[in-house]
C-alpha positions in Angstrom: -179.6 129.1 41.3 -179.8 131.7 38.4 -178.2 135.1 39.1 -179.4 138.5 37.7 -176.9 141.4 37.6 -178.5 145.0 38.0 -176.3 147.6 36.3 -177.2 151.1 37.4 -176.5 154.5 35.4 -175.5 158.0 35.8 -177.5 158.9 38.9 -177.0 155.5 40.9 -179.4 152.9 41.8 -182.8 153.5 40.5 -186.0 152.9 42.7 -187.1 150.4 40.1 -184.0 148.0 40.7 -185.2 147.7 44.6 -188.3 146.3 43.1 -186.7 144.1 40.6 -184.4 142.7 43.7 -187.2 142.1 46.0 -189.5 140.4 43.3 -186.6 138.3 41.8 -185.1 137.3 45.1 -188.6 136.0 46.3 -188.7 133.6 43.1 -185.6 132.4 44.2 -183.1 134.4 42.1 -179.7 135.7 43.2 -179.7 139.2 42.8 -176.5 141.2 42.5 -176.8 144.9 42.9 -173.6 146.6 43.0 -172.7 150.4 43.3 -170.9 151.6 40.3 -169.5 155.5 40.2 -172.1 158.1 39.7 -172.0 161.2 37.8 -168.4 163.3 38.1 -166.8 159.8 39.2 -167.9 157.9 35.9 -165.1 156.3 34.0 -165.1 153.3 31.8 -162.0 152.0 34.0 -164.1 152.4 37.2 -166.9 150.6 35.9 -164.7 147.9 34.7 -163.1 147.7 38.0 -166.7 146.9 39.6 -167.8 144.4 36.5 -164.2 142.5 37.7 -165.5 141.9 41.0 -168.4 139.9 39.4 -166.5 138.5 36.7 -167.0 134.8 37.9 -170.8 135.3 37.4 -170.5 136.2 33.6 -171.8 132.9 32.0 -174.7 131.7 30.1 -177.1 131.5 32.9 -176.3 135.3 34.0 -179.4 137.6 33.4 -178.4 141.3 33.1 -180.8 144.3 33.6 -179.0 147.6 32.7 -180.2 151.1 33.0 -179.0 154.1 30.9 -175.3 154.5 30.9 -174.9 151.2 32.4 -175.8 149.8 29.2 -172.8 150.7 27.0 -170.6 150.1 29.8 -171.8 146.6 30.3 -171.6 146.1 26.3 -168.1 147.5 26.4 -167.3 145.2 29.2 -168.1 141.7 27.8 -167.0 142.8 24.2 -163.7 143.5 25.9 -163.3 140.4 27.8 -165.1 138.0 25.3 -167.7 137.2 28.0 -171.6 135.9 27.3 -174.7 136.2 29.3 -178.0 134.3 28.9 -180.3 137.0 28.8 -179.8 141.0 28.6 -182.7 143.4 29.4 -182.0 147.2 28.5 -183.7 150.1 30.2 -183.3 153.3 28.3 -180.4 151.9 26.4 -178.3 153.8 24.1 -175.0 153.4 22.0 -174.3 156.9 20.6 -173.8 160.3 21.5 -176.7 162.6 22.4 -176.7 166.1 24.0 -178.7 167.6 26.8 -179.0 171.6 27.3 -177.4 172.5 30.6 -176.3 169.0 31.6 -172.5 169.2 31.1 -171.5 166.2 33.2 -174.1 164.0 31.6 -172.9 165.0 28.1 -169.3 164.4 29.1 -170.0 161.0 30.3 -172.0 160.0 27.5 -169.1 160.7 24.9 -167.2 158.1 27.2 -169.7 155.4 26.5 -170.2 155.4 22.4 -170.2 152.1 21.3 -168.1 151.2 18.1 -169.0 148.8 15.6 -167.2 146.0 17.0 -168.7 146.3 20.4 -172.0 146.1 18.8 -171.3 143.3 16.4 -169.9 141.5 19.5 -173.5 141.6 21.4 -175.5 140.9 18.2 -173.3 137.8 17.8 -173.1 136.5 21.6 -176.1 137.3 23.3 -179.4 135.5 21.7 -182.0 137.0 24.2 -182.0 140.8 24.1 -184.9 143.2 24.9 -184.8 147.0 25.1 -187.6 148.8 26.9 -187.6 152.3 26.4 -190.4 155.2 26.7 -191.8 158.0 24.2 -191.5 160.3 27.5 -187.8 159.8 28.4 -186.5 163.3 29.3 -182.9 162.5 28.7 -182.4 160.2 25.7 -184.0 161.2 22.4 -186.6 158.6 21.1 -184.5 158.1 17.8 -181.4 157.1 19.8 -183.4 154.8 21.8 -185.0 153.1 18.9 -181.7 153.1 17.0 -180.2 150.9 19.9 -182.3 148.3 19.5 -181.5 147.9 15.7 -177.6 148.3 16.4 -177.7 145.5 19.0 -180.6 143.4 17.3 -182.6 143.6 20.3 -186.3 143.1 20.7 -187.9 146.7 21.0 -190.2 147.0 23.7 -191.5 150.6 23.7 -193.9 151.7 26.7 -195.5 155.0 27.0 -195.3 157.6 29.8 -192.4 155.8 31.9 -189.9 158.3 31.3 -186.1 157.6 31.8 -187.3 155.0 34.3 -184.9 156.6 36.8 -185.6 158.8 40.0 -187.3 161.5 38.3 -189.8 159.1 36.7 -191.0 158.0 39.9 -191.4 154.5 38.5 -191.4 152.0 41.3 -193.0 148.9 39.4 -192.2 147.4 35.9 -193.4 143.9 36.0 -192.7 143.1 32.2 -189.0 142.7 33.2 -189.7 140.2 35.6 -192.0 138.3 33.3 -189.2 138.3 30.6 -186.9 136.9 33.2 -189.0 134.0 34.5 -191.0 132.9 31.0 -188.5 131.4 29.0 
């Protein structure tokens, strides 16, 4: 059985993850949807302690879908422990710092997740199938940061107009392209 790990970001599990879980389980996938720390509670160590609970799933059959801050946290983890996965789909992923006026906690947590060159090189060299889905209407991550992420990790850029940050505020409740990327080899 193929396993899919869903890695959420700053505000917790987005609505879109429930859609992925339902759709993929109906197709016979085992979907893992852990709860990572949110907002003020976010630390690299706390994210890693949750990843550790799923460590035995990390292999070339695992598919990872990560959202927002979940992306650099996932990359930091696999590069630190020399792990591999079969396919990685990034939603609103980033690897460098950006700033949001009036969002001090978010700004502070983004600084924790900046990827260094070693981490970027690790993912480029160790995961062949990588896709980055992002939007021109993301209200948190600047478009140039989203576009740069694709280049920095050598993923296939998949811009989609008007879907925002794909979190709670966007109201997005379906994203069939992600399911298609998983089931179509």
